[in-house]
C-alpha positions in Angstrom: -10.0 -36.7 21.0 -8.8 -34.0 18.9 -9.0 -33.1 15.5 -5.6 -35.0 14.6 -6.4 -37.4 17.2 -3.6 -36.0 19.8 -4.1 -36.1 23.6 -4.9 -32.9 24.9 -1.5 -32.8 26.5 0.3 -34.4 23.7 2.9 -31.9 21.4 2.8 -32.3 17.8 5.8 -34.2 16.2 8.4 -32.6 16.2 12.0 -32.5 14.3 14.9 -30.4 13.4 17.0 -30.1 10.4 20.1 -28.4 11.1 22.5 -26.5 8.5 18.9 -25.8 6.4 20.3 -22.2 4.6 24.2 -23.5 4.4 25.2 -19.5 3.8 24.0 -18.6 7.0 26.2 -18.5 10.0 24.0 -21.3 11.8 20.3 -22.6 10.3 18.0 -25.1 11.0 14.1 -25.7 10.1 12.2 -26.6 12.8 8.6 -28.5 12.0 6.3 -28.9 14.6 3.2 -30.6 12.6 2.1 -28.8 9.7 4.2 -25.3 10.7 7.1 -25.5 9.3 10.2 -22.4 10.1 13.5 -21.8 8.9 15.5 -20.3 12.0 19.0 -18.6 10.7 22.2 -16.8 12.2 24.3 -13.9 11.1 27.1 -12.7 12.6 27.8 -9.0 12.5 31.4 -7.9 13.6 29.7 -4.1 14.9 27.0 -3.5 17.7 24.2 -0.6 17.3 25.0 2.5 18.0 23.7 2.9 21.8 26.6 -0.1 22.6 29.4 1.0 20.6 32.6 0.9 22.8 30.5 -1.0 25.7 32.5 -4.2 25.0 28.7 -5.7 25.1 27.4 -8.0 22.2 23.9 -7.8 20.8 21.0 -10.3 19.6 18.0 -9.2 17.8 15.6 -11.1 15.6 13.3 -10.4 12.8 9.9 -12.8 11.9 8.4 -13.1 8.5 5.7 -15.3 7.1 6.0 -16.2 3.3 3.3 -15.4 1.1 2.0 -19.0 0.5 2.6 -20.7 4.0 -1.0 -20.1 4.8 -4.3 -21.3 2.8 -4.7 -18.1 0.9 -1.8 -15.9 0.1 -0.4 -13.3 2.0 1.3 -10.1 0.6 4.7 -9.6 1.5 5.2 -6.6 4.3 7.8 -5.8 2.0 5.6 -4.2 0.0 2.6 -2.7 2.7 5.0 -2.3 5.4 5.3 -5.1 8.5 2.1 -4.9 11.0 1.8 -4.5 14.7 1.6 -8.7 14.8 4.9 -8.9 13.2 6.7 -6.5 15.8 4.9 -7.8 18.3 6.7 -11.7 17.3 10.2 -10.0 16.9 10.2 -8.3 20.4 9.1 -11.1 21.7 11.5 -13.6 20.2 14.4 -11.0 20.8 13.5 -10.7 24.4 13.5 -14.5 24.8 16.9 -15.2 23.1 18.7 -12.2 24.6 17.9 -14.1 28.4 20.3 -17.4 26.8 23.3 -15.5 27.4 25.4 -12.5 28.9 25.5 -9.8 26.7 28.8 -9.0 28.2 30.6 -12.4 27.5 29.7 -11.7 23.8 32.0 -9.2 22.8 30.8 -6.2 20.1 29.2 -8.7 17.9 25.3 -8.4 16.9 24.0 -12.0 16.4 21.0 -11.3 13.9 18.4 -14.1 14.1 15.7 -14.5 10.8 12.8 -16.6 11.6 10.5 -17.5 8.1 7.6 -19.2 8.1 7.4 -21.7 5.1 4.5 -23.3 6.3 1.8 -22.0 9.2 -0.8 -24.2 10.9 -0.9 -22.5 14.5 2.6 -21.9 16.9 4.7 -20.1 14.3 5.9 -17.4 16.8 6.1 -20.4 20.0 8.5 -22.6 16.6 10.2 -19.5 16.1 11.9 -19.4 19.6 12.1 -22.7 20.0 14.0 -23.4 16.8 15.9 -19.9 16.8 17.0 -20.3 20.3 19.0 -23.9 19.4 20.4 -22.3 16.2 21.8 -19.5 18.2 23.4 -22.1 20.9 25.1 -23.9 17.2 26.1 -20.1 16.1 27.8 -19.4 19.8 29.7 -23.2 19.4 31.0 -21.7 16.1 32.2 -18.6 17.4 33.7 -20.4 20.2 35.5 -23.0 17.8 36.9 -19.5 15.3 38.3 -18.1 17.9 35.4 -15.2 17.8 35.0 -16.2 21.4 37.7 -16.1 23.8 36.2 -18.4 26.2 32.9 -20.4 26.4 30.2 -18.5 27.4 27.4 -19.9 29.6 24.0 -20.8 27.7 20.6 -20.7 29.5 18.2 -23.2 26.9 15.2 -21.3 26.0 11.8 -22.6 24.4 8.4 -21.9 24.0 4.6 -23.4 23.1 1.4 -22.5 22.9 -1.8 -23.5 25.0 -5.2 -22.7 24.3 -8.6 -23.5 26.1 -10.9 -24.9 23.1 -14.5 -26.2 24.6 -13.8 -25.7 28.3 -10.2 -28.1 27.6 -7.1 -27.1 27.7 -4.7 -28.0 24.8 -1.3 -28.1 24.7 0.2 -27.0 21.0 -2.6 -26.0 19.0 -2.9 -26.3 15.4 -4.7 -23.5 13.5 -8.2 -25.5 13.6 -7.7 -24.9 17.1 -6.3 -21.9 17.8 -9.1 -20.3 15.4 -11.5 -22.0 18.0 -10.2 -21.7 21.5 -11.5 -18.9 24.0 -8.8 -18.4 25.5 -5.1 -18.3 23.5 -1.9 -18.4 25.4 1.5 -18.8 24.7 4.6 -19.4 27.3 8.5 -19.0 27.3 10.7 -21.0 29.3 14.0 -21.3 30.5 15.9 -24.7 30.6 15.7 -24.2 34.8 12.1 -24.0 34.9 11.4 -19.9 34.9 9.2 -18.1 32.8 10.4 -15.3 30.5 7.2 -14.8 28.7 3.4 -15.7 29.5 1.1 -14.2 27.3 -2.6 -15.2 27.8 -5.8 -13.4 26.1 -9.3 -14.2 26.4 -11.5 -14.2 22.9 -14.8 -14.0 24.5 -15.4 -14.5 27.9 -12.7 -14.1 30.9 -11.1 -17.3 32.2 -10.4 -18.1 35.9 -6.9 -18.7 37.4 -7.5 -22.0 38.0 -7.4 -22.1 34.1 -4.6 -19.6 33.5 -2.6 -22.5 36.3 -3.9 -25.5 34.1 -2.4 -23.8 30.7 1.0 -23.2 32.5 1.3 -26.7 33.7 0.9 -28.2 30.5 2.9 -25.6 28.6 6.1 -26.3 31.5 5.6 -30.3 30.2 5.4 -29.2 26.7 8.1 -27.2 27.1 10.4 -29.6 28.7 9.5 -32.0 25.7 11.0 -29.3 23.6 14.3 -29.3 25.7 15.3 -32.7 24.9 15.7 -31.5 21.2 18.7 -30.1 22.3 20.6 -32.9 22.8 20.3 -33.2 18.8 
């Protein structure tokens, strides 16, 4: 039994609170166990220079952790500069969210996604993707209601989850204690039709077998299928 009494294939309790930041174009707070992330969308009526005149929109993302989101205070990246980890997560977020829609269907607007970690207990990047995808869907719905979009756009749901090998066992949705003791750490991003967007897996010590990867991928698919039920909220 895991330290929080979950089965190996069980997600932590997950909740969504929409409208968490009313000033945003769309926003929500996603809670997965002890991890909380605020996901907010800003719509801008312009695009980066490389897209001007193309009629195509853009989706980009930023990620950050509040100073007291972890056990010891983190220095603000506004003061020290963004870390390599932050840039990596932002790129992953952007890639994942851009798979959701045909950017040409948006017109020349930018949807800027901000994911701010309020509490970190493992799985912050995957919670960010899962929450941001739902917030993005809500933003697109609002754009249609307000006439920014002339017609509905086809939306491909996306969600993400972490998996790891701890003491030789594959575990779904690692909390911080499990993640810090994992022999293998993996993050999976999947679309609603069962295709992978990203599969990151890293051995922290000795290499892992292809069979271990298959076990982790199967756990990830099970967990992500459960996360897609959040889209009905």
